[in-house]
C-alpha positions as CSV (number, residue, x, y, z in Angstrom):
1,M,212.3,-77.7,58.3
2,R,209.4,-79.3,56.4
3,F,210.5,-80.4,52.9
4,L,209.4,-82.3,49.9
5,V,211.4,-84.0,47.1
6,A,209.7,-84.1,43.7
7,A,210.4,-84.3,40.0
8,F,208.4,-81.8,38.0
9,L,207.1,-82.7,34.5
10,D,208.0,-79.3,33.2
11,D,210.7,-76.8,34.0
12,V,210.1,-74.8,37.2
13,A,212.3,-71.9,38.3
14,L,214.3,-71.8,41.4
15,D,212.6,-69.8,44.2
16,A,209.1,-70.4,42.6
17,E,206.4,-70.5,45.2
18,F,203.2,-72.5,45.3
19,E,200.2,-72.6,47.6
20,P,199.5,-76.0,49.0
21,G,197.6,-78.1,46.5
22,T,198.8,-76.0,43.5
23,L,202.2,-77.6,42.6
24,P,202.5,-78.1,38.9
25,L,202.4,-81.7,37.6
26,H,205.0,-83.6,39.5
27,V,206.0,-87.0,41.0
28,T,206.6,-86.9,44.7
29,L,209.7,-88.9,45.3
30,L,209.8,-88.4,49.1
31,G,207.9,-86.5,51.6
32,P,206.6,-84.3,52.9
33,G,208.9,-84.7,55.8
34,D,210.4,-82.8,58.7
35,T,214.1,-82.6,59.8
36,H,216.3,-80.5,62.0
37,A,219.0,-80.8,59.3
38,D,219.9,-77.6,57.4
39,Q,219.4,-77.1,53.7
40,G,223.0,-78.0,52.9
41,Q,222.8,-81.3,54.6
42,L,219.5,-82.2,52.8
43,E,221.1,-81.2,49.5
44,A,224.2,-83.3,50.1
45,G,222.0,-86.3,51.0
46,I,219.8,-85.8,47.9
47,E,222.8,-85.5,45.6
48,A,224.3,-88.7,47.0
49,A,221.0,-90.5,46.5
50,L,220.7,-89.4,42.9
51,A,224.3,-89.9,41.9
52,A,223.6,-93.2,40.2
53,F,220.5,-92.2,38.2
54,A,220.1,-90.9,34.7
55,P,216.9,-89.2,33.5
56,L,213.9,-91.4,34.0
57,E,211.3,-92.1,31.3
58,V,207.9,-93.0,32.8
59,E,204.6,-93.9,31.3
60,A,201.2,-92.9,32.6
61,G,198.9,-95.7,33.7
62,D,195.5,-95.9,35.3
63,D,193.7,-93.1,37.0
64,E,192.9,-93.5,40.7
65,L,191.5,-91.5,43.6
66,F,193.9,-90.9,46.6
67,G,193.6,-89.2,49.9
68,D,191.7,-90.2,53.1
69,A,188.4,-89.1,51.4
70,H,189.3,-90.6,48.0
71,D,188.9,-87.2,46.4
72,V,192.4,-86.5,45.0
73,E,192.6,-87.4,41.3
74,V,195.9,-89.0,40.3
75,T,197.4,-90.9,37.4
76,L,199.5,-93.9,38.5
77,L,202.9,-94.3,36.8
78,D,204.0,-97.6,35.4
79,D,207.3,-98.4,37.1
80,E,208.1,-101.7,35.3
81,T,211.9,-101.1,35.6
82,G,211.7,-100.2,39.3
83,E,213.7,-97.0,38.8
84,L,211.2,-94.7,40.5
85,D,211.1,-97.1,43.5
86,A,214.9,-97.2,43.5
87,V,215.1,-93.4,43.6
88,H,212.6,-93.3,46.4
89,R,214.5,-95.9,48.4
90,A,217.9,-94.2,47.8
91,L,216.4,-91.0,49.1
92,I,215.2,-92.7,52.3
93,Q,218.6,-94.4,52.8
94,Q,220.5,-91.1,52.4
95,L,218.2,-88.9,54.4
96,R,217.4,-91.3,57.3
97,P,220.7,-90.3,59.1
98,L,219.4,-86.7,59.1
99,G,216.6,-87.6,61.4
100,V,213.9,-87.2,58.7
101,S,210.4,-87.9,59.9
102,L,207.8,-88.3,57.1
103,V,204.4,-86.7,57.7
104,D,202.7,-89.9,56.5
105,A,205.0,-92.9,56.5
106,R,202.3,-95.1,54.9
107,H,203.4,-93.7,51.5
108,A,207.1,-94.7,52.0
109,G,208.9,-97.9,51.2
110,A,206.5,-100.6,50.3
111,G,203.7,-98.0,50.4
112,F,205.3,-95.9,47.7
113,R,203.0,-95.6,44.6
114,P,204.5,-93.3,42.0
115,H,201.8,-91.0,40.6
116,V,201.1,-87.6,39.2
117,T,198.3,-85.6,40.8
118,A,195.9,-83.8,38.5
119,V,196.0,-80.0,39.1
120,D,193.3,-77.6,37.8
121,G,192.3,-80.1,35.1
122,D,195.9,-80.6,33.9
123,R,196.8,-84.3,34.0
124,L,198.6,-87.1,32.3
125,D,196.7,-89.4,29.9
126,R,197.1,-93.1,30.0
127,G,200.0,-94.2,27.8
128,E,201.6,-90.7,27.8
129,R,205.4,-90.9,28.3
130,V,207.4,-88.2,30.0
131,E,211.0,-87.8,30.9
132,L,212.0,-86.8,34.4
133,D,215.4,-85.1,34.0
134,A,215.7,-83.2,37.3
135,V,214.7,-83.5,41.0
136,A,213.6,-80.6,43.1
137,L,213.9,-79.8,46.8
138,L,211.0,-77.8,48.1
139,E,210.7,-76.1,51.5
140,R,207.4,-75.3,53.2
141,D,207.3,-71.7,54.4
142,P,204.3,-71.5,56.8
143,H,204.8,-67.7,57.3
144,A,204.9,-66.4,53.7
145,D,202.9,-63.4,52.9
146,G,199.3,-64.6,52.1
147,G,199.7,-67.9,53.8
148,P,201.8,-71.1,53.6
149,V,203.7,-71.9,50.4
150,W,206.0,-74.5,49.0
151,R,209.2,-72.8,47.7
152,L,211.6,-74.6,45.3
153,I,215.0,-74.1,47.0
154,A,217.3,-76.5,45.0
155,Q,217.3,-78.5,41.8
156,F,219.4,-81.6,40.9
157,P,219.8,-82.6,37.3
158,L,219.7,-86.3,36.5
159,I,222.7,-87.0,34.2
């Protein structure tokens, strides 16, 4: 199973599907990754990782270009409290026993740089503050009608 753990800036419905590159504004907290674990095992690991976290308030920082070709527009998030990094590391700790293999491990651990990718001209402005009050588990379905999609399969409120 290929999966992604993200926090959307706006509400997104369960079972919503998105073509690659079209996810609404979000913060990727872990992934994409692969595992042989089932959905229930992933959900249990994510719930355990998030148990200690309340909603996170984040502020948009500088814009930057990501990707191997430096052509992906993102807005970095100021993580002065270290909470986003703590969530990321808790997810790694809880999901590692499930044999998770990240597609690109360069962006995990010390390489984690919390950001929001601009989508169709929609982006965060420097200094804009947003609250992340839920985390989503998305599964990649490579065989969906019309091509591969990311499907939101579970949500976890931060309380």
